[in-house]
C-alpha positions in Angstrom: -2.3 -50.1 112.6 -3.5 -53.7 112.5 -5.9 -52.8 109.9 -3.0 -51.1 107.9 -0.8 -53.6 107.8 -2.9 -56.0 105.4 -3.6 -53.3 103.2 0.2 -52.7 103.0 0.6 -56.2 101.8 -2.1 -56.4 99.5 -0.6 -53.1 97.6 2.8 -54.5 97.5 1.4 -57.6 96.0 -0.2 -55.8 93.4 2.7 -53.6 92.7 5.0 -56.6 92.3 2.5 -58.3 89.9 1.9 -55.2 87.8 5.6 -54.5 87.3 5.7 -58.4 86.0 3.1 -57.5 83.5 4.8 -54.3 82.6 8.3 -55.9 81.8 8.0 -59.3 80.4 10.8 -58.5 78.2 13.6 -58.5 80.9 13.2 -62.4 80.8 13.3 -62.4 76.9 17.3 -63.3 75.7 17.7 -61.3 72.4 20.0 -62.6 69.8 22.0 -60.7 66.8 20.6 -60.9 63.2 22.2 -63.6 60.9 23.3 -63.5 57.3 24.4 -59.8 57.3 25.6 -58.8 54.2 27.0 -55.3 52.2 26.0 -55.3 48.6 27.1 -52.4 46.3 24.2 -51.3 44.4 25.3 -48.3 42.5 27.8 -45.2 42.7 28.5 -44.3 46.2 25.2 -46.7 47.3 25.2 -49.8 49.3 22.8 -52.0 50.6 22.7 -53.7 53.8 20.6 -56.7 54.2 20.1 -59.2 57.2 17.6 -61.7 58.6 16.2 -62.4 61.8 17.7 -65.1 64.1 15.9 -68.2 63.6 16.4 -69.2 67.3 14.9 -65.8 68.8 11.9 -66.1 71.0 9.3 -63.6 70.1 6.7 -63.8 72.5 4.5 -61.1 70.6 6.8 -58.3 71.1 8.1 -56.0 68.2 11.8 -56.3 67.7 13.6 -53.5 66.2 17.5 -53.0 64.8 19.9 -50.8 65.2 22.2 -50.1 62.5 25.8 -48.2 63.3 27.8 -47.3 60.5 31.5 -47.6 61.4 33.3 -46.2 58.2 34.1 -44.3 56.3 31.8 -42.0 58.6 30.1 -42.9 61.8 26.3 -43.1 61.8 23.8 -44.6 63.9 20.2 -45.2 63.3 17.2 -47.5 64.0 14.8 -49.7 61.8 11.9 -52.4 61.9 12.9 -53.5 58.7 15.8 -56.1 57.9 17.5 -54.1 55.1 18.6 -50.3 54.9 20.0 -48.5 51.7 23.0 -46.2 52.6 24.6 -43.6 50.6 28.3 -43.0 51.1 31.7 -42.8 49.6 33.1 -45.9 49.0 36.8 -45.5 47.8 37.7 -45.6 51.8 36.1 -49.0 52.4 32.8 -49.3 54.0 31.7 -51.2 57.4 28.7 -51.7 59.5 27.2 -53.2 62.4 23.4 -54.2 63.2 22.1 -55.8 66.6 18.6 -56.7 67.8 17.1 -54.3 70.3 13.6 -54.3 72.3 12.7 -50.6 74.0 10.2 -50.4 76.5 9.6 -47.5 79.0 12.2 -48.6 81.7 15.1 -50.2 79.7 16.8 -50.9 76.5 17.3 -54.6 75.7 20.2 -55.4 73.0 21.8 -57.9 71.4 25.6 -58.7 70.3 26.4 -57.1 67.5 26.7 -58.8 63.8 29.1 -57.1 61.5 30.3 -56.8 57.7 32.7 -55.0 55.7 33.6 -53.9 52.0 37.2 -53.3 51.6 38.7 -50.4 49.8 39.0 -50.8 45.9 42.3 -51.9 44.7 44.7 -49.2 43.3 48.1 -48.0 43.7 48.5 -45.1 46.4 48.7 -41.7 44.8 46.9 -42.7 41.3 43.5 -41.4 42.1 42.4 -38.1 41.2 42.8 -35.3 43.7 40.7 -31.7 44.6 37.6 -33.1 42.6 35.1 -30.2 42.3 31.7 -30.1 40.5 29.4 -27.2 39.6 25.7 -27.1 38.2 23.9 -24.5 36.0 20.6 -24.3 35.6 18.8 -22.7 32.5 15.2 -22.8 31.5 14.1 -25.1 28.8 11.2 -24.0 26.9 10.8 -26.9 24.9 9.9 -29.1 27.7 6.9 -28.8 30.1 7.7 -31.8 32.2 11.3 -30.8 32.9 11.2 -26.8 32.5 14.3 -26.3 33.8 17.6 -28.1 32.2 20.7 -28.9 34.5 24.3 -29.0 33.1 27.5 -30.6 35.1 30.7 -29.5 35.1 33.7 -31.3 37.1 37.2 -30.7 37.5 40.3 -32.4 39.1 44.0 -33.0 39.3 45.9 -35.8 38.3 47.1 -38.0 41.4 50.6 -37.2 42.3 52.1 -40.7 41.5 49.8 -41.2 38.5 51.5 -42.8 35.5 52.2 -40.5 32.4 49.9 -42.8 30.6 47.2 -43.0 33.0 43.7 -41.8 31.7 40.7 -41.0 33.8 36.9 -41.2 33.2 34.1 -39.7 35.1 30.7 -41.1 36.2 27.7 -39.4 37.9 24.8 -41.0 39.4 21.5 -39.1 40.3 18.8 -40.9 41.9 18.3 -44.3 39.5 20.0 -42.7 36.5 23.6 -43.0 36.1 25.7 -41.7 33.2 29.2 -41.8 31.8 30.8 -38.1 30.8 31.7 -38.2 26.7 33.1 -34.4 26.6 36.7 -34.4 28.6 39.2 -31.6 28.8 42.6 -32.8 28.6 46.4 -31.6 29.9 49.5 -31.4 27.8 50.0 -35.2 28.3 46.6 -36.1 27.0 44.9 -37.1 30.6 41.5 -36.2 30.9 41.4 -33.1 33.7 37.6 -32.0 33.2 34.4 -33.2 32.2 31.4 -31.5 31.1 27.8 -32.6 30.6 25.6 -30.2 28.6 22.2 -31.9 29.8 21.8 -34.0 32.6 19.1 -35.9 34.4 19.9 -33.7 37.7 16.8 -31.8 39.0 17.5 -28.4 39.8 15.3 -28.3 43.2 15.8 -32.1 44.3 17.1 -33.4 47.3 18.8 -36.3 46.6 22.7 -36.7 46.6 24.9 -36.4 43.5 27.4 -39.1 43.3 30.5 -38.6 41.4 33.0 -41.4 40.5 36.6 -41.1 38.8 38.3 -44.5 37.8 41.3 -44.6 35.5 43.6 -47.1 34.0 47.2 -47.2 33.1 49.4 -50.0 31.6 52.0 -49.5 34.3 49.9 -49.3 37.5 46.2 -49.8 38.9 44.7 -46.6 39.1 42.7 -46.5 42.4 39.2 -45.0 41.8 37.8 -41.7 43.9 34.0 -41.1 44.4 32.4 -38.1 46.1 29.2 -36.8 47.2 27.9 -33.4 46.5 24.4 -31.8 47.9 22.8 -29.8 45.3 21.4 -27.3 47.6 25.4 -26.5 48.2 26.2 -26.4 44.4 21.9 -25.8 43.2 23.8 -21.6 44.2 24.9 -21.2 40.4 21.2 -21.4 39.9 20.3 -18.7 42.1 23.6 -16.4 41.6 22.2 -14.9 38.3 18.8 -13.9 40.1 20.8 -12.1 42.9 22.9 -10.4 40.2 19.8 -9.6 38.5 18.3 -8.3 41.7 21.0 -5.9 42.4 21.2 -4.6 38.9 17.3 -3.7 38.8 18.0 -2.3 42.4 20.6 0.0 41.4 18.7 0.8 38.4 15.6 1.8 40.2 17.4 3.9 42.8 19.4 5.8 40.0 16.0 6.6 38.3 14.0 7.6 41.3 17.2 10.3 41.9 17.2 11.2 38.3 13.3 12.2 38.7 13.9 14.0 42.2 16.6 15.9 40.1 14.3 16.9 37.4 11.6 17.8 39.6 13.7 20.4 41.4 15.0 21.7 38.1 11.5 22.0 36.8 10.1 23.5 39.8 13.1 26.3 39.7 12.6 26.8 36.2 8.7 27.4 36.6 9.6 30.0 39.3 11.5 31.8 36.7 9.4 31.8 33.9 6.4 32.2 35.9 7.8 34.6 39.1 4.9 35.0 41.9 2.6 38.0 41.5 2.8 40.6 44.3 -0.5 40.9 46.5 -2.2 44.4 45.6 -2.1 46.9 48.5 -4.9 47.6 50.6 -6.2 51.1 50.7 -7.1 51.3 54.5 -3.4 50.2 54.9 -2.2 53.3 52.6 -4.4 55.2 54.2 -3.2 54.7 57.8 0.5 55.0 56.9 -0.2 58.4 55.1 -1.9 59.7 58.2 1.1 58.7 60.4 3.2 60.2 58.2 1.3 63.5 58.0 1.2 63.5 62.1 4.9 62.7 62.4 5.6 65.5 60.0 3.6 68.0 61.6 5.2 67.0 65.0 8.6 67.7 63.4 7.8 71.2 62.2 6.5 72.1 65.6 9.6 70.8 67.2 11.6 73.2 64.7 9.5 76.3 65.5 9.9 75.7 69.1 13.5 74.9 68.9 14.0 78.6 66.8 12.6 80.5 69.3 14.5 79.0 72.3 17.5 80.8 70.7 17.1 84.3 70.4 20.7 85.0 70.3 21.1 84.0 67.0 21.4 86.2 64.2 18.9 86.6 61.2 21.5 87.1 58.5 22.8 83.5 59.8 19.3 81.9 59.0 18.6 83.7 55.7 21.8 82.2 54.6 20.9 78.7 55.2 
């Protein structure tokens, strides 16, 4: 026991030193980022930018940042750089927060939040479009090797319930870095734009980027509130595969019908072949015929003998009656 006591003390001291080396971060005070800004860089796209706090003590540690999207839809992610691009709708406004974090195997250290926001765009309630829907259609382009498929875009919407009669709407779409305004509109009875058609676009049929669509408007009587919406191409890139499925069903049904017709023809041909060329009966064997004849003669002789015996056993029958038969 006397020997074990110093050993335990040494182990406890080594453990304390090791924990002090592994957890130097507990003594670091984390400060929130500064100059946090949100800037609109495109349709339904913002850039979040901030700077490290100049008073932050570094101590050769790798600081990270936690970004939290508060509106219009909550999201949460981490990054090592001091800016972040976010694709989101903006007609409801946008707000986000960022803080400095330091993670280790034992705990998470975090600073307080730095926040910024964008207010929703101006406009009278009930004047923005409603029921905005967009569809794409993909066709083969034989004149371009760089873009073998050409994508068209068609969008429709309804006029806002409180929009003045002189309201006019205008549609824009953004895909990647390309933004384009609609040039071909369909109108309602009052001459208001209610649909848009892009015969050719810069949308990639198999792309993974979001398709952002914005519809704003103007009126002499009130400010028209804009409306934007995001579309996932794989959810609307369906029009591209729909014809393929239809063709597959058509080919499948045609193949089944063709196989059934072939089977029917084979049956008819086999039946006709039997009628035209009936099977030739096999020749009888002489040995078999001889065996059948011998049996017949033997059976006949037996019957004769039986008749004679029956005649003898009936002596009372008259000869006249026998001769009549």
